[in-house]
N, C-alpha and C positions, 0 to 999 in steps of 0.2 A: 504493500500500500504506500502510495506517495505521500510525503508530508504535505503536499498541496491539498490533499483531501482531509487532512486533520484539522481540528478546530479547537479554539478556546471557547468558553461560555461566559458571556458578559453577565453582570449582576441581574439583568432583567430576563435572563434565560436565552437571549439571542446567541446563536452560534456564529463565530467569526473565524474564517480560515486563518491558519497559523502563519501564513506567508502572504504578503500583499505585493502586487506589482505597482511600483511607483512611476509617476509620469511628470515629476518636477523637471523643468527645463526642456521638456520635449515639446516642440512647437506644434500649434494647431495645424490641421491639414494632414498630408500624407505621413509625416513622421509620427505623430501621435496615433493616427488611425492604424498605421501598419504595425507599430510596436504593440499596441493593445491587441490587435488581431493575432499577431504571432504568440503573444502571451496566452491568450485564451485557447488558441489551437494546441498549445503545449501544456495545458492543464491548470494554469493559474485561474483561480476563481475569486480573487479579491483584487479589485482595481481601485487605486487611490488617485484622486485628482483634487483640484481646488479651483475655485473661481479665479484666484490670483494667477494660476498657471496659464490661463487663457486658452486652454485646450479642451474644455468640457464638451464642445460640440463634436469634435472628432472622436473623443473617448466614447461619448454616448452612441455615435454612429457605429463604431466598431462593436460595441456591446449589442446593439440591435441587429447588426448584420451577422453576428456570430452563429446564429441558429441555436444557441444554448438557451434553455429555459431561464427566464429572468430570475426565478427563485433560486437558481443554482449559481448566480453570480452576486457577490457581495460588493457593493459600490460605496465608496467613501468620498465625500467632498467637504469643503471647508468654507466657512464664513470669512471674508477678507478681514485681515487684522485691523484695518483702519475703521471698520464699521463698529461703532460702540453705542448704537441706539436701538431701541426696540423696533421702531418702524423701519429703520435702515436694514436691520437683520432680516425682517420678514420679506422685504423687497428683494434683498440679495438672494434669499432662499428661492423665491419664485423665479428669479432669473436663472439660477443654477438648474432648477428643474426644467425650465423651458429649453435651456441649452443642451442638457443631457438628453431630454426627451425620453425619459423612462418613467414608468408608472409611479415609482417610489424610490426613496434613497434608503440605503441600509444604515449608514452612519453619517452624521453631520456634526462637524466640530468647529469651535472657535479657533481660527488659525494661530492666533497669538494674543497674549494679554495686553499688548500695546501695539501701536502702528509700527511697521517695519522701519519707518523713517525716524521714529522716536523710541528706540529700544530702551526699556526701563521706565518709561513714563508711567505714572500712577493713573490707571484707568479703572479703578475699583468699581465705581458706580456704573461706568459704561459696560463693564463685563457683566454686572448684574442685570442691566437692561437687555443686553444681547442674549444672555442666558434665558431670560424670561421668554424671549421670542423662540429660542430653541425648544423650550418646554412646550410652547404652544404648538409648534409644528409636530413635535413628538406626540402630543395628545391627539392631534388630528389624524395620526396614522400615516402621514406622508413620509415619515422617517422612522426606522425601527430602533435606532439607538442614537444617543447624543453624547458628545464629549468635548475635550479641549486639547490644545496643543501648545507646547512651549510654556506651560504654566509652572512656575516655581512654587515652592511650598507656600509662600505668603499669598500668592494668587489663589491657590486652592483654599487657604484659610479664610479668604474673603468670600469665596463662592459657596463652599459647602454648607455653612450654617444658614445660608439664605436660599438655598435651592430646594424647590419642591421635588424635583427629580435630580438625583445626584449624577454627575458625569460618570460615564462608564469606561472611558479611556483617557489617557494623557499621552499624546504623541510627542515624543521628545528626541533630541539628538542623542544617539546611543550607539556606541561601537566599542570594540576591544580597547581598553585603556581609558574610556570615557563613558561610564555607565550612569552618571549622575545619581550617585547612591542616595543622597538625601531626598531628592525628588522621587526617585524610584520607590524607596521605602514608604514615604508618606502616601504616595499614590496607591501602592499595593495595600497598605494598611487600611485605606479607605475604600477598597474595592475597585479601584481603577486599574484596568489592564494597561501595561506599558506597550506602546507601539513605537518601535525603534526606527526613526528615520535616519538616513545617511549611515546605515550599518557598515558601509565600506568607507566612511569618512570621505565621500566623493572621490574614492580611489586613493586617498593619501596614505592609508595605513597598509596598503597591499604589498608594500616592499619592506615592511618592518621585519627585521631579522628573526625575532622571536615567533611572530605569527607564521612566517614562511617556514621555519623549522618544524613547527607543529603540524602545519598543513602537509608537509612532505611525509611526515610520519603516518598520516592517514591516507596518503596518495590522493589528496584532493587539492583544489586550487585554494589560494588564500581567500578568495571571495567566498567560496563555499564554506570554508571554515568560519569566516567571520559571520556569515548569515546563520550557520548552525549554532554558533556561540550564543546568539540572541535567543534562539529557541530553547537551548539548554538552560538559559537563565529565566525562562518563563515569559520572555518578551516576544512581541510580534514584529519580525523584521520587514522592512519596506525597501527592498533593493530596487534600483532603477537601472534599466539598460535599454539601449536602442538597437544594437546589432542582434540579429537572430541567434548567433552563436552564444553571446553572453546571456541572452534571455533564457536559452535552453540550459546553459551551464549552471546558472544561478539556482535552478530548481532541483539540481541533483544533490539532494540533502539527506538521503537515506543512509546516514551513518550516525554514530553517536561519539561524543567526545568523552574520554574517561574523566572521572572525578579529579584525578591528579592533574590532568592537562587543563581542565576547567579552572582549577585552583591557580595554576600558573597564569592562564589568560586573565583571570579576574584580578590577579595581583600586579599586572603590568601597569606601569605609568603610561601616560598618553602615548599612543602609537603613532601620532602625527606631531606636527610642530605646534599644534594648538591654535593656529591662526584663524581657524574657521569656527571657533567656539562662540556660542551665544553668551555674551558677557554677563547676563543675569543668572546664568545657570552654572552648575558644576557639581 
């Protein structure tokens, strides 16, 4: 059985495939359409996009053209980080649904607790207002689960006591050597599944000598080891690829990493130079 058919269960009982196919930085049009098409043809059943990526139309078209039953594909999208009003969030959700042109969304999340141009800005009230809109679309049945992304502990401490429906996931930067332990523990203690974006650190950790050595031991690529590492830690990896060869290779994850090697991987200092870190997290 492929790991692509395995699932985690969110706190509301919704099952979410353990590996997602990411579409960040894949342009709308043929690049996004073809990459999602290849991913679905090769067994991926969780597709992650966002309004901010600008590719929802092509992602939705590929999903509709796949011939796969809608219920068998888990689709995630995101509320733009800049939108911090109730009305704005409802409008953005409607636009996402129109662009994707699918009957419902499986997971909708707040992309960040602050605008990307103002990282670290206090938007506590705006996050509560936006979350109220997500709760509304969740209650309507148009989305099966809701969550957040890039939320630090303080952001969750603001949201959780005021939420009628608690977020079900926190999508954060997460890779070997940078697993954001404080955010991860707080999220998991409060029932949020960690979704690991940039599990390959946008390729920056693939030449790390320690990771390379352990990958050779298992006769797998460093990318495969890095993605499997997330699963072994109970996180949901979100690898992105454009070339068919990488899309296919990244799904070859039917191996396990020993407890001893996981201990080594979890003990590593940052496997990149750290230049791409979100400065509010760690």
